[in-house]
VOPAGU-2260 file (C-alpha; in pm, 1 decimal, decimal comma):
REM VOPAGU-2260
SITE   aa  ch    i         X         Y         Z
SITE  UNK   A    0    6724,7   10343,7    8080,1
SITE  UNK   A    1    7058,6   10182,3    8040,6
SITE  UNK   A    2    6951,2    9820,5    8081,9
SITE  UNK   A    3    7229,5    9517,4    8147,0
SITE  UNK   A    4    7232,9    9337,0    7829,1
SITE  UNK   A    5    7361,4    9039,8    8014,1
SITE  UNK   A    6    7191,1    9007,2    8336,7
SITE  UNK   A    7    6901,5    9068,0    8052,1
SITE  UNK   A    8    6933,2    8726,1    7907,0
SITE  UNK   A    9    7065,8    8511,8    8223,5
SITE  UNK   A   10    6656,3    8600,7    8381,6
SITE  UNK   A   11    6551,9    8382,0    8055,3
SITE  UNK   A   12    6786,0    8082,6    8056,8
SITE  UNK   A   13    7099,9    8249,1    7856,4
SITE  UNK   A   14    7099,3    8314,3    7427,4
SITE  UNK   A   15    6964,4    8002,0    7322,9
SITE  UNK   A   16    6678,8    8016,1    7513,9
SITE  UNK   A   17    6553,3    8385,9    7326,0
SITE  UNK   A   18    6643,5    8288,0    7005,0
SITE  UNK   A   19    6374,1    8054,8    7126,5
SITE  UNK   A   20    6084,2    8290,1    7203,7
SITE  UNK   A   21    5842,7    8510,5    7039,5
SITE  UNK   A   22    5820,7    8841,9    6989,6
SITE  UNK   A   23    5508,4    8852,7    7222,4
SITE  UNK   A   24    5758,1    8684,6    7469,3
SITE  UNK   A   25    6034,9    8872,0    7439,8
SITE  UNK   A   26    5874,2    9224,2    7493,1
SITE  UNK   A   27    5669,4    9089,5    7798,2
SITE  UNK   A   28    6063,3    8945,9    7958,8
SITE  UNK   A   29    6183,9    9306,3    7908,0
SITE  UNK   A   30    5823,0    9484,1    8007,6
SITE  UNK   A   31    5903,8    9308,7    8334,8
SITE  UNK   A   32    6231,1    9318,0    8344,6
SITE  UNK   A   33    6170,0    9626,9    8351,0
SITE  UNK   A   34    5970,9    9643,4    8560,5
SITE  UNK   A   35    6248,8    9526,6    8869,6
SITE  UNK   A   36    6557,7    9703,4    8733,3
SITE  UNK   A   37    6312,7   10073,1    8765,3
SITE  UNK   A   38    6193,5    9954,0    9163,4
SITE  UNK   A   39    6547,1    9865,9    9228,0
SITE  UNK   A   40    6709,2   10200,1    9054,3
SITE  UNK   A   41    6425,1   10399,6    9249,1
SITE  UNK   A   42    6532,3   10200,2    9597,0
SITE  UNK   A   43    6901,6   10334,3    9506,5
SITE  UNK   A   44    6805,6   10666,5    9474,9
SITE  UNK   A   45    6650,3   10662,9    9756,6
SITE  UNK   A   46    6994,4   10534,1    9973,3
SITE  UNK   A   47    6903,5   10180,3    9995,1
SITE  UNK   A   48    7065,9    9932,6    9883,8
SITE  UNK   A   49    7037,8    9708,8    9638,1
SITE  UNK   A   50    6903,8    9396,5    9810,7
SITE  UNK   A   51    7098,3    9041,5    9673,7
SITE  UNK   A   52    6841,0    8761,9    9689,1
SITE  UNK   A   53    7049,4    8493,4    9986,4
SITE  UNK   A   54    7119,5    8112,6    9929,2
SITE  UNK   A   55    6814,7    8013,7   10145,1
SITE  UNK   A   56    6547,1    8218,7    9911,4
SITE  UNK   A   57    6699,7    8078,8    9621,5
SITE  UNK   A   58    6636,5    7779,3    9725,0
SITE  UNK   A   59    6245,8    7822,7    9822,5
SITE  UNK   A   60    6268,6    7896,5    9436,3
SITE  UNK   A   61    6296,6    7527,3    9303,7
SITE  UNK   A   62    5961,8    7419,5    9393,4
SITE  UNK   A   63    5798,6    7685,9    9154,0
SITE  UNK   A   64    5887,7    7637,8    8885,4
SITE  UNK   A   65    5784,0    7323,9    8604,6
SITE  UNK   A   66    6229,7    7250,4    8522,8
SITE  UNK   A   67    6507,4    7299,9    8682,0
SITE  UNK   A   68    6763,6    7567,4    8642,5
SITE  UNK   A   69    7026,1    7340,5    8552,7
SITE  UNK   A   70    6810,6    7221,8    8276,4
SITE  UNK   A   71    7009,9    7285,1    7931,0
SITE  UNK   A   72    6885,0    7554,4    7708,6
SITE  UNK   A   73    6757,7    7346,8    7347,5
SITE  UNK   A   74    6588,2    7160,3    7629,1
SITE  UNK   A   75    6335,0    7393,1    7742,9
SITE  UNK   A   76    6134,4    7700,6    7776,6
SITE  UNK   A   77    6123,9    7967,4    8029,5
SITE  UNK   A   78    5870,2    8156,4    7757,0
SITE  UNK   A   79    5613,3    7944,5    7577,9
SITE  UNK   A   80    5682,1    7661,3    7429,8
SITE  UNK   A   81    5952,1    7548,5    7217,2
SITE  UNK   A   82    6019,0    7518,6    6839,3
SITE  UNK   A   83    6065,5    7291,8    6615,8
SITE  UNK   A   84    6474,4    7271,3    6542,6
SITE  UNK   A   85    6562,4    7215,9    6149,1
SITE  UNK   A   86    6781,1    6841,6    6105,9
SITE  UNK   A   87    7155,2    6887,1    6116,1
SITE  UNK   A   88    7340,9    6802,1    5774,9
SITE  UNK   A   89    7426,4    6420,0    5753,6
SITE  UNK   A   90    7788,8    6433,0    5845,8
SITE  UNK   A   91    7761,9    6792,4    6085,7
SITE  UNK   A   92    8108,8    7061,9    6155,7
SITE  UNK   A   93    8089,2    7281,7    6420,7
SITE  UNK   A   94    8015,8    7596,9    6146,5
SITE  UNK   A   95    7671,9    7354,7    6149,3
SITE  UNK   A   96    7613,9    7313,9    6497,9
SITE  UNK   A   97    7666,2    7707,7    6576,8
SITE  UNK   A   98    7397,8    7744,8    6285,2
SITE  UNK   A   99    7141,8    7477,9    6412,9
SITE  UNK   A  100    7209,8    7434,9    6798,1
SITE  UNK   A  101    7426,5    7663,2    6908,0
SITE  UNK   A  102    7266,6    8002,5    6756,5
SITE  UNK   A  103    7262,3    8302,8    6809,0
SITE  UNK   A  104    7541,7    8236,9    7010,3
SITE  UNK   A  105    7655,7    8569,1    7022,3
SITE  UNK   A  106    7758,3    8592,9    7366,4
SITE  UNK   A  107    8061,9    8352,1    7243,0
SITE  UNK   A  108    8120,4    8563,1    6923,5
SITE  UNK   A  109    8150,6    8859,3    7130,2
SITE  UNK   A  110    8371,7    8717,1    7335,1
SITE  UNK   A  111    8580,3    8523,3    7128,9
SITE  UNK   A  112    8574,0    8875,1    6867,8
SITE  UNK   A  113    8741,9    9036,6    7222,6
SITE  UNK   A  114    8998,3    8822,5    7248,7
SITE  UNK   A  115    9097,4    8757,6    6943,7
SITE  UNK   A  116    9078,4    9218,8    6960,7
SITE  UNK   A  117    9328,1    9243,0    7236,9
SITE  UNK   A  118    9589,0    9029,0    7080,0
SITE  UNK   A  119    9527,3    8715,1    7227,3
SITE  UNK   A  120    9666,9    8343,4    7196,5
SITE  UNK   A  121    9475,8    8104,8    6906,0
SITE  UNK   A  122    9420,5    7849,1    7186,9
SITE  UNK   A  123    9274,1    8162,3    7410,9
SITE  UNK   A  124    9007,2    8281,0    7140,6
SITE  UNK   A  125    8930,4    7916,4    7030,4
SITE  UNK   A  126    8849,6    7839,8    7447,7
SITE  UNK   A  127    8609,5    8178,9    7398,5
SITE  UNK   A  128    8460,4    8072,9    7108,9
SITE  UNK   A  129    8319,1    7749,8    7252,7
SITE  UNK   A  130    8328,4    7806,5    7632,7
SITE  UNK   A  131    7998,9    7833,7    7688,2
SITE  UNK   A  132    7809,6    7649,1    7391,1
SITE  UNK   A  133    7772,2    7397,1    7601,0
SITE  UNK   A  134    7525,6    7571,6    7768,2
SITE  UNK   A  135    7228,2    7396,3    7534,3
SITE  UNK   A  136    7314,5    7042,0    7707,5
SITE  UNK   A  137    7342,2    7106,0    8014,6
SITE  UNK   A  138    7450,8    7395,8    8307,2
SITE  UNK   A  139    7545,0    7252,0    8587,6
SITE  UNK   A  140    7937,6    7234,8    8618,3
SITE  UNK   A  141    7956,9    7347,0    8286,4
SITE  UNK   A  142    8334,3    7376,2    8283,9
SITE  UNK   A  143    8375,7    7058,9    8292,8
SITE  UNK   A  144    8054,3    6948,5    8044,6
SITE  UNK   A  145    8240,2    7139,0    7821,2
SITE  UNK   A  146    8512,6    7078,6    7825,4
SITE  UNK   A  147    8511,9    6702,2    7721,4
SITE  UNK   A  148    8234,2    6773,4    7476,3
SITE  UNK   A  149    8515,2    7007,7    7294,1
SITE  UNK   A  150    8918,6    6793,6    7410,9
SITE  UNK   A  151    8891,3    6518,4    7113,5
SITE  UNK   A  152    8890,0    6753,8    6904,9
SITE  UNK   A  153    9097,0    7077,5    7022,8
SITE  UNK   A  154    9436,0    7153,8    7152,4
SITE  UNK   A  155    9490,4    7111,2    7589,6
SITE  UNK   A  156    9507,5    7456,1    7620,8
SITE  UNK   A  157    9194,2    7537,6    7475,9
SITE  UNK   A  158    9073,3    7292,1    7681,0
SITE  UNK   A  159    9215,3    7305,4    7998,5
SITE  UNK   A  160    9078,1    7726,1    7934,3
SITE  UNK   A  161    8723,2    7548,7    7883,8
SITE  UNK   A  162    8691,0    7295,6    8183,6
SITE  UNK   A  163    8872,2    7591,9    8431,2
SITE  UNK   A  164    8743,7    7927,3    8394,0
SITE  UNK   A  165    8422,4    7817,7    8532,3
SITE  UNK   A  166    8599,2    7885,6    8837,9
SITE  UNK   A  167    8780,8    8162,0    8769,8
SITE  UNK   A  168    8465,0    8263,5    8749,5
SITE  UNK   A  169    8411,1    8283,5    9128,1
SITE  UNK   A  170    8717,2    8472,4    9215,8
SITE  UNK   A  171    8807,0    8846,7    9103,1
SITE  UNK   A  172    9151,3    8930,6    9006,8
SITE  UNK   A  173    9212,5    9272,1    8971,6
SITE  UNK   A  174    9550,8    9288,1    8783,3
SITE  UNK   A  175    9406,6    9016,5    8488,5
SITE  UNK   A  176    9106,5    9312,5    8516,1
SITE  UNK   A  177    8861,5    9092,8    8666,9
SITE  UNK   A  178    8600,4    9166,2    8929,8
SITE  UNK   A  179    8297,2    8958,2    9066,0
SITE  UNK   A  180    8018,0    9020,9    8920,6
SITE  UNK   A  181    7671,6    9191,8    9068,3
SITE  UNK   A  182    7477,4    8866,8    8814,9
SITE  UNK   A  183    7643,4    8603,0    8988,4
SITE  UNK   A  184    7517,4    8778,8    9422,0
SITE  UNK   A  185    7129,2    8745,2    9230,1
SITE  UNK   A  186    7232,0    8422,6    9053,5
SITE  UNK   A  187    7360,0    8197,1    9359,8
SITE  UNK   A  188    7259,5    8470,0    9644,3
SITE  UNK   A  189    7498,7    8704,8    9868,1
SITE  UNK   A  190    7578,4    8457,3   10055,3
SITE  UNK   A  191    7698,7    8209,9    9834,3
SITE  UNK   A  192    8017,6    7999,5    9900,0
SITE  UNK   A  193    8151,4    7803,6    9664,1
SITE  UNK   A  194    8194,8    7399,6    9651,1
SITE  UNK   A  195    8449,8    7257,9    9836,7
SITE  UNK   A  196    8544,0    7080,3    9425,9
SITE  UNK   A  197    8573,4    7497,2    9315,5
SITE  UNK   A  198    8770,8    7624,9    9594,6
SITE  UNK   A  199    9013,9    7321,3    9537,7
SITE  UNK   A  200    9064,2    7377,8    9167,2
SITE  UNK   A  201    9049,9    7714,9    9220,5
SITE  UNK   A  202    9373,3    7613,8    9501,1
SITE  UNK   A  203    9573,3    7427,3    9213,4
SITE  UNK   A  204    9497,2    7687,8    8943,8
SITE  UNK   A  205    9664,9    7941,0    9076,9
SITE  UNK   A  206    9941,9    7791,6    9065,6
SITE  UNK   A  207    9917,0    7637,0    8756,5
SITE  UNK   A  208   10134,1    7717,3    8487,1
SITE  UNK   A  209    9820,6    7808,6    8232,8
SITE  UNK   A  210    9688,5    7992,8    8500,1
SITE  UNK   A  211    9547,6    8256,9    8281,8
SITE  UNK   A  212    9351,0    8074,0    8003,3
SITE  UNK   A  213    9123,1    8011,2    8162,6
SITE  UNK   A  214    9166,4    8361,9    8364,7
SITE  UNK   A  215    9155,2    8490,1    7987,1
SITE  UNK   A  216    8852,2    8314,6    7897,2
SITE  UNK   A  217    8674,6    8484,7    8210,9
SITE  UNK   A  218    8782,2    8812,8    8124,4
SITE  UNK   A  219    8633,4    8838,9    7780,2
SITE  UNK   A  220    8364,4    8652,0    7904,7
SITE  UNK   A  221    8243,6    8898,4    8161,5
SITE  UNK   A  222    8233,8    9176,0    7969,6
SITE  UNK   A  223    8097,9    9056,0    7602,7
SITE  UNK   A  224    7745,1    9185,5    7675,3
SITE  UNK   A  225    7789,4    9519,2    7464,2
SITE  UNK   A  226    7365,5    9446,2    7285,5
SITE  UNK   A  227    7482,4    9717,0    6996,1
SITE  UNK   A  228    7773,6    9419,6    6875,2
SITE  UNK   A  229    7781,3    9289,8    6535,9
SITE  UNK   A  230    7998,4    9001,8    6507,9
SITE  UNK   A  231    7975,4    8655,8    6377,4
SITE  UNK   A  232    8165,6    8317,1    6269,5
SITE  UNK   A  233    8363,5    8439,9    5979,3
SITE  UNK   A  234    8649,8    8617,9    6113,9
SITE  UNK   A  235    8705,5    8214,0    6354,7
SITE  UNK   A  236    8702,1    7999,7    6029,7
SITE  UNK   A  237    9070,4    7985,7    5968,7
SITE  UNK   A  238    9167,7    7933,6    6358,4
SITE  UNK   A  239    8864,0    7670,4    6345,3
SITE  UNK   A  240    9075,8    7513,1    6015,2
SITE  UNK   A  241    9359,5    7566,0    6212,6
SITE  UNK   A  242    9283,8    7416,4    6575,9
SITE  UNK   A  243    8966,0    7229,8    6531,9
SITE  UNK   A  244    9015,7    6823,1    6432,5
SITE  UNK   A  245    8678,7    6819,1    6216,9
SITE  UNK   A  246    8587,1    6451,3    6156,4
SITE  UNK   A  247    8567,9    6317,0    5819,9
SITE  UNK   A  248    8215,9    6187,5    5953,9
SITE  UNK   A  249    8055,9    6411,8    6091,0
SITE  UNK   A  250    8040,5    6530,6    6472,3
SITE  UNK   A  251    7789,0    6288,1    6660,1
SITE  UNK   A  252    7951,2    6032,4    6403,5
SITE  UNK   A  253    8237,1    5935,1    6551,0
SITE  UNK   A  254    8228,0    5736,1    6807,8
SITE  UNK   A  255    8476,4    5993,2    6981,8
SITE  UNK   A  256    8477,3    5984,0    7353,2
SITE  UNK   A  257    8241,9    6268,8    7369,4
SITE  UNK   A  258    7940,1    6130,2    7006,7
SITE  UNK   A  259    7671,4    6103,2    7230,5
SITE  UNK   A  260    7675,6    6415,5    7376,7
SITE  UNK   A  261    7651,2    6620,6    7008,7
SITE  UNK   A  262    7419,9    6318,8    6885,1
SITE  UNK   A  263    7171,7    6462,8    7220,0
SITE  UNK   A  264    7261,9    6840,3    7078,1
SITE  UNK   A  265    7149,2    6749,7    6707,1
SITE  UNK   A  266    6850,8    6563,2    6826,5
SITE  UNK   A  267    6712,9    6718,6    7135,0
SITE  UNK   A  268    6327,1    6591,9    7005,1
SITE  UNK   A  269    6477,0    6187,5    7106,4
SITE  UNK   A  270    6230,0    6085,9    7364,8
SITE  UNK   A  271    6501,6    5790,6    7433,3
């Protein structure tokens, strides 16, 4: 059976959530997912189209869980208990956060690798590398949250690309090679309409001189879920060195506008 790895990981809460699952939980989750996929394939073979949930169906699921879908991946495990985290070093760098809080980060590493191989600018490659890291902190409006997290340290175009890739995910662009993914029908409902602020932002972006920066993040986002890909942070060290302004005090200790966000990621077990 061919599996959509991206869709499977998304049902578990993302790559960070998967990293905190033990082997038994992963096996159970995979078995359940394969059962669901088999049912869908049988239905398709019998001439029945895949059935996506409606917005009302998804809303009805809210009170069936003991967590909210938008909680950051560091703060909840949908399969078993969370794991104790290794402490951050005294003056943490971006690389330290990738190793200790964003890991395995396979998706963003694949995204950035694809952007690099296809000749994207370094600003776009950096945006691809960072675009979903904030999901460990929070998921709703993650484009805006992610831009805020990185804005003090990266080029303006990279910030722009991170902030607005979220909006452009909901709008196909055949010329750029981006289709609306089936995953979003499952996530949001087949009758979902983006809220007003997303629609207004899309209209703004269509006429913006930097439209292609966030659009290229969506392209490299959608097709970066190869289960056989071997990726690492190493190829991006030079780009990070050139474009990421690492504070000498360490991320979270430099009193930047987003320092509190880095401290929260560093210590998600703090009770207050």
